[in-house]
C-alpha positions in Angstrom: 105.3 115.7 34.5 105.2 111.9 34.8 107.5 110.4 37.3 110.3 108.3 35.8 110.2 104.7 36.7 113.6 104.7 38.5 112.1 107.0 41.2 109.4 104.5 42.0 111.9 101.6 42.2 114.1 103.6 44.5 111.2 104.5 46.8 110.3 100.8 47.0 113.9 99.9 47.6 114.2 102.5 50.4 111.1 101.3 52.1 112.4 97.7 51.9 116.0 98.4 53.2 115.5 101.5 55.4 111.9 102.0 56.2 111.5 98.9 58.4 114.5 99.8 60.5 113.4 103.4 60.7 110.1 102.3 62.1 111.9 100.0 64.6 114.2 102.9 65.6 111.3 105.2 66.2 109.7 102.7 68.6 113.0 102.0 70.3 113.6 105.7 70.8 110.2 106.1 72.5 110.7 103.0 74.6 114.2 104.0 75.7 113.0 107.5 76.5 110.2 106.1 78.7 112.6 103.8 80.5 115.1 106.5 81.1 112.4 108.9 82.1 111.1 106.4 84.6 114.5 106.1 86.3 114.8 109.9 86.4 111.3 110.4 87.7 111.8 107.8 90.4 113.7 110.4 92.4 110.4 111.9 93.1 111.4 115.6 93.2 109.6 118.2 91.1 112.7 118.9 88.9 113.3 115.2 88.3 109.7 114.6 87.3 109.7 117.7 85.0 112.9 116.5 83.4 111.3 113.1 82.8 108.2 114.6 81.2 110.5 116.8 79.0 112.5 113.8 77.9 109.4 111.8 76.8 108.1 114.9 75.1 111.3 115.5 73.2 111.4 111.8 72.2 107.9 111.9 70.8 108.5 115.2 69.1 111.7 113.8 67.4 109.9 110.7 66.2 107.1 112.7 64.8 109.4 115.2 63.0 111.5 112.3 61.7 108.5 110.5 60.4 107.1 113.6 58.7 110.4 114.6 57.1 110.8 111.0 55.7 107.4 111.0 54.2 107.8 114.4 52.7 111.3 113.5 51.3 109.9 110.5 49.5 106.8 112.3 48.2 108.6 114.1 45.3 111.3 113.2 42.7 113.7 115.8 44.0 113.3 114.5 47.6 113.9 110.9 46.5 117.1 111.9 44.6 118.4 113.7 47.7 117.5 110.9 50.0 118.5 107.9 47.8 120.7 108.8 44.9 123.0 111.5 46.4 124.3 109.2 49.2 124.9 106.4 46.6 126.5 108.6 43.9 127.1 112.3 44.9 128.2 113.4 41.4 125.4 111.7 39.5 123.0 112.9 42.2 124.0 116.5 41.7 123.5 116.1 37.9 120.1 114.5 38.5 119.1 117.4 40.8 120.0 120.0 38.1 118.1 117.9 35.4 115.1 117.8 37.7 115.2 121.5 38.2 115.4 122.2 34.5 112.5 119.8 33.8 110.4 121.5 36.5 111.1 125.0 35.0 110.3 123.8 31.5 106.9 122.6 32.7 106.2 125.9 34.4 107.7 128.2 31.8 107.7 127.3 28.1 110.4 130.0 27.4 113.0 127.9 29.2 113.0 125.3 26.5 111.3 122.2 25.3 109.5 120.3 28.0 110.0 117.0 26.2 113.7 117.5 25.8 114.1 118.5 29.5 112.2 115.4 30.6 114.2 113.2 28.3 117.4 114.6 29.6 116.2 114.0 33.2 115.2 110.4 32.4 118.6 109.7 30.8 120.4 111.0 33.8 118.4 108.8 36.1 118.9 105.8 33.9 122.7 106.1 34.3 122.3 105.5 38.1 123.6 102.1 39.2 121.0 100.0 40.9 123.8 98.2 42.9 125.1 101.4 44.3 121.7 102.6 45.2 120.9 99.3 46.9 124.2 99.4 48.8 123.6 102.9 50.0 120.2 102.0 51.2 121.5 98.9 52.9 124.2 100.8 54.7 121.7 103.3 55.9 119.4 100.6 57.1 122.4 99.0 59.0 123.2 102.3 60.6 119.6 102.7 61.8 119.6 99.0 62.9 122.8 99.6 64.9 121.3 102.7 66.6 118.1 100.8 67.4 120.1 97.9 68.7 122.2 100.1 71.0 119.2 102.0 72.4 117.2 98.8 72.7 120.1 97.1 74.6 120.4 100.1 77.0 116.6 100.0 77.6 116.6 96.2 78.0 119.4 96.4 80.6 117.6 99.1 82.5 114.4 97.1 82.5 115.9 93.6 83.1 118.2 94.9 85.9 115.1 95.6 88.1 111.8 95.8 86.2 110.0 97.2 89.2 112.1 100.3 89.2 110.6 101.2 85.8 107.1 100.5 87.2 107.8 102.6 90.2 109.2 105.4 88.2 106.2 105.6 85.8 103.9 105.5 88.8 105.8 108.4 90.4 105.8 110.2 87.1 102.0 110.4 86.9 101.4 111.1 90.6 99.0 113.8 91.7 99.2 115.7 94.9 102.1 113.6 96.1 100.3 110.2 95.8 100.9 107.8 92.9 97.8 106.4 91.3 98.8 102.7 91.1 99.2 101.0 94.5 102.0 98.5 95.0 102.7 95.9 97.7 105.8 96.6 99.7 105.8 94.2 102.7 105.0 90.5 102.9 104.2 88.6 106.0 102.8 91.8 107.7 102.1 91.5 111.4 100.4 94.2 113.5 100.5 94.3 117.3 99.1 96.9 119.7 100.9 97.9 122.9 98.3 99.6 125.1 99.4 102.5 127.3 101.1 101.5 130.5 98.4 103.0 132.7 95.9 100.4 131.4 98.1 97.6 132.7 97.0 95.2 129.9 99.0 93.0 127.6 99.6 93.7 123.9 97.4 92.1 121.3 97.4 91.5 117.6 95.3 93.0 114.8 94.7 92.1 111.2 96.9 94.3 108.8 93.7 95.6 107.2 90.2 96.5 108.1 89.0 98.4 111.2 89.9 98.3 114.9 89.2 100.2 118.1 92.4 101.0 120.0 93.0 103.0 123.2 94.5 106.5 122.7 98.2 106.4 123.4 98.7 102.9 122.2 101.8 102.0 120.1 100.9 100.3 116.8 103.8 98.0 115.8 103.9 96.9 112.2 106.4 94.3 111.1 107.1 92.7 107.8 109.7 91.6 105.2 110.3 94.1 102.4 109.6 92.6 99.0 112.2 94.8 97.4 115.3 96.3 99.1 116.5 99.8 98.7 113.1 101.4 99.2 112.3 103.9 101.9 109.2 102.5 103.5 107.0 104.5 105.8 103.8 104.0 107.8 101.6 107.0 107.1 98.1 108.4 107.4 98.2 111.1 104.8 99.5 113.8 107.3 102.1 112.1 109.5 104.5 109.3 108.8 106.9 107.0 110.6 109.8 105.4 108.8 110.5 101.7 108.9 113.8 100.6 110.3 115.7 97.3 110.1 114.7 94.9 112.9 118.0 93.0 112.7 116.4 89.9 111.4 116.0 90.7 107.7 112.7 92.5 108.3 111.4 96.0 108.9 109.5 97.5 111.8 107.7 100.8 112.4 106.0 102.1 115.6 103.0 104.4 115.4 101.8 106.2 118.5 98.0 106.6 118.2 96.9 110.1 119.3 93.7 110.4 117.2 91.7 108.2 114.8 93.7 107.5 111.6 93.8 105.3 108.5 97.4 104.0 108.3 99.0 102.1 105.5 102.5 101.0 104.4 103.9 103.2 101.7 107.2 103.9 99.9 108.5 107.4 99.7 110.2 108.6 96.5 111.1 112.2 97.1 107.9 114.1 97.3 105.7 111.2 96.2 104.2 108.3 98.0 103.3 104.9 96.5 100.8 103.3 98.8 99.9 99.7 99.4 96.3 98.8 98.3 95.2 97.8 101.8 94.9 100.1 104.8 94.1 99.7 108.5 91.5 102.1 110.0 92.2 102.8 113.6 89.5 104.4 115.7 91.0 106.0 118.8 89.2 105.2 122.0 89.8 108.0 124.5 90.4 107.3 128.1 87.4 107.9 130.3 88.0 110.5 133.0 87.2 109.6 136.6 83.6 109.9 137.7 83.0 112.1 140.8 79.9 112.4 143.0 79.9 115.4 145.4 77.3 115.1 148.1 74.6 117.8 147.8 75.9 119.1 144.4 74.8 120.9 142.4 73.5 123.6 144.7 73.9 127.3 145.7 74.5 128.5 149.3 75.0 131.9 150.8 78.1 132.6 152.8 76.1 134.5 155.4 74.3 131.2 156.4 77.5 129.2 156.4 79.8 128.3 159.3 81.5 125.2 157.8 81.0 123.5 154.5 81.4 119.7 154.5 82.4 118.3 151.1 81.9 114.6 150.9 82.9 112.9 147.6 82.9 109.5 146.0 85.4 109.0 143.1 85.6 106.0 140.7 87.7 105.2 137.6 88.1 102.3 135.2 91.7 101.6 135.8 93.2 103.6 138.7 93.3 107.0 140.5 96.3 109.2 140.8 95.2 112.5 142.4 92.1 114.2 143.9 91.9 117.9 144.3 89.6 120.5 145.7 89.2 123.4 143.2 87.9 126.8 144.1 87.2 129.2 141.2 86.0 132.8 141.3 86.1 134.9 138.2 89.5 134.4 136.6 91.1 133.1 139.8 91.6 129.5 140.7 92.8 127.8 143.9 93.7 124.1 143.5 94.3 122.1 146.7 95.5 118.5 146.7 93.3 116.3 148.8 94.9 113.0 148.0 97.9 111.6 146.1 97.4 107.9 145.2 99.6 105.2 143.7 97.2 104.4 140.9 96.1 101.0 142.3 92.8 102.2 143.8 89.8 102.5 141.5 87.4 103.8 144.2 88.0 106.5 146.7 85.7 108.1 149.4 86.6 111.2 151.3 85.5 114.4 152.9 86.9 117.9 153.3 85.7 120.7 155.5 85.8 124.2 154.1 85.9 126.8 156.8 84.0 130.0 156.4 87.1 131.9 157.4 89.1 130.4 154.4 91.4 133.0 152.9 90.1 132.4 149.4 86.5 132.9 150.5 87.2 136.0 152.4 89.0 137.7 149.5 86.4 137.0 146.9 83.5 139.4 146.0 82.2 137.1 143.2 80.5 133.8 143.6 82.9 130.9 144.4 82.5 127.6 142.6 83.7 124.6 144.5 84.3 121.3 142.7 86.1 118.0 143.4 88.4 117.0 140.5 90.4 113.8 140.0 92.8 112.4 137.4 93.7 108.8 136.7 97.0 107.2 135.9 96.9 108.4 132.2 100.0 110.6 132.0 99.7 111.2 128.3 99.7 114.9 127.2 96.2 116.3 127.2 94.8 113.8 129.6 91.7 115.3 131.2 90.5 115.6 134.8 87.2 114.3 136.0 85.0 117.0 137.6 82.1 116.8 140.0 79.0 118.9 140.0 79.6 122.3 141.6 78.6 123.9 144.8 78.3 127.7 144.4 79.0 129.9 147.4 77.5 133.4 147.1 79.4 136.0 149.1 77.6 138.7 151.1 77.0 142.1 149.6 79.7 144.7 150.0 79.5 146.2 153.5 76.9 143.7 154.8 79.2 142.1 157.4 80.2 145.5 158.8 76.6 146.6 159.0 75.6 143.5 160.9 78.6 143.9 163.2 77.7 147.5 163.9 74.2 146.5 164.8 75.5 143.9 167.2 77.8 146.4 168.9 75.0 148.8 169.2 73.0 146.1 171.0 75.9 145.6 173.4 76.1 149.3 173.9 72.4 149.4 174.9 73.0 146.7 177.5 75.9 148.6 178.9 73.9 151.8 179.1 71.1 149.9 180.9 73.7 148.5 183.3 75.1 152.0 183.9 71.7 153.4 184.4 71.0 150.7 187.1 74.2 151.5 188.9 73.4 155.2 189.0 70.0 154.6 190.3 71.4 152.3 193.0 73.8 155.0 194.1 70.9 157.5 194.4 68.9 155.0 196.4 71.8 154.5 198.8 72.1 158.2 199.4 68.4 158.6 200.0 67.0 159.1 203.6 65.2 155.8 203.5 67.7 153.1 202.9 66.6 149.8 201.4 66.2 146.8 203.5 68.4 143.7 203.0 66.0 141.9 200.7 65.7 144.9 198.4 69.4 145.4 198.3 69.9 141.7 197.4 67.3 141.9 194.6 69.0 145.0 193.3 72.4 143.3 193.3 71.0 140.3 191.5 69.4 142.5 188.9 72.8 144.3 188.3 74.6 141.0 188.1 72.1 139.8 185.5 72.6 142.9 183.4 76.3 142.5 183.7 76.3 138.9 182.6 74.0 139.7 179.7 76.3 142.5 178.5 79.4 140.4 178.8 77.7 137.4 177.0 76.6 139.6 174.2 80.0 141.2 173.9 81.6 137.7 173.7 79.1 136.7 171.1 80.0 139.8 169.0 83.6 138.8 169.2 83.1 135.2 168.3 80.2 135.4 166.0 80.5 135.6 162.2 78.6 138.3 160.3 77.5 137.4 156.7 80.3 134.8 156.7 83.0 137.2 158.1 84.4 137.1 161.6 85.7 140.4 163.1 89.4 140.6 163.8 90.5 140.3 167.5 93.2 142.8 168.5 
């Protein structure tokens, strides 16, 4: 069936009066949806970003559906009548739809009636349509679409012109991955970075460039100052794991203080909910740990036996780069530790010499059955958590075997006993000699007395030695 010429004229008229505004409206709908979605997504939470994605998706889907329906409606005579003629003249439009249906059935089924008559009837009905009324209806439809497009466009324009960067930030947040927006933005101008070294270093603060690399002592406070380019943003100084919020410095700027515990790459960022928008430049800070004191212990490292020891002299030499606070003697044996303070200092001295005598009768040594490790340890004025102690080389003291002191003491007592037995034997022989028929002369008695006195002195000296002597590093108790 050939299309009547009014249909073609109406399609052209519709495209002229309505189609242009329909295209504009579709674009405005998409633009407005993107602008609104950007403001919603700027919140930064997962629900807000999901809602923004859904809003854009719905807008695109509505535009596509509207476009497809419009093209399909104008692709057939019946669709053109419904879209163009019915709004202009509902009564004539209904008659035209019935005539089109009759003509279509006549084409498909000859029993319905004459095809030529049906098409002629359809053409006459269409010819009765007023071009002015059709034009007016199309014009009104175009004006409605223009009004909707103008309203949505005005809303979008207000949202954009009010603060354009809010839209940029929202779109950046919308497409963020793993909590970081893909497009970096600048947040501070006139950035200044100063470093406040730890107090124990007793050095003045110094400045750094706001980007690049720098070696900074551990425990330093990094102070970042600047003027926010846009107000109302939550600015933070972060390294990807930790962050410190900027606060107002009272002079129209913002300041953040970062305490350096470990090497980090810090940068200024703005937080929007769960998402960060970072600045393009960063400052890589390499933490320079504090050097522990250096200790030299005379004669260390070495291993000595407690049985050969009467008194252990520990002479030490301690140095540090900025100041000493405390020096300790540390004795360790197995899981036990005994720490003894040798010196408490004011932190002004960088070099210390000293000595300490460790007696063999020390309680810690007497109670240990495992080797004892003796070291000198020192700490400096760095009071930061985790600050380490300097440690000297070790002197290892090996205790005697179990029962060895007792065995040596028993052998010494047996030697004393033998001397006493010899003395007793000499006394008994002297008594027998005195009772004999031939008494000794004065010289013999004098020699005998001197011999007994010598034996007595030897026994007493040996007994005193047993009492005072140490055996395998252990001295016997005196009751």
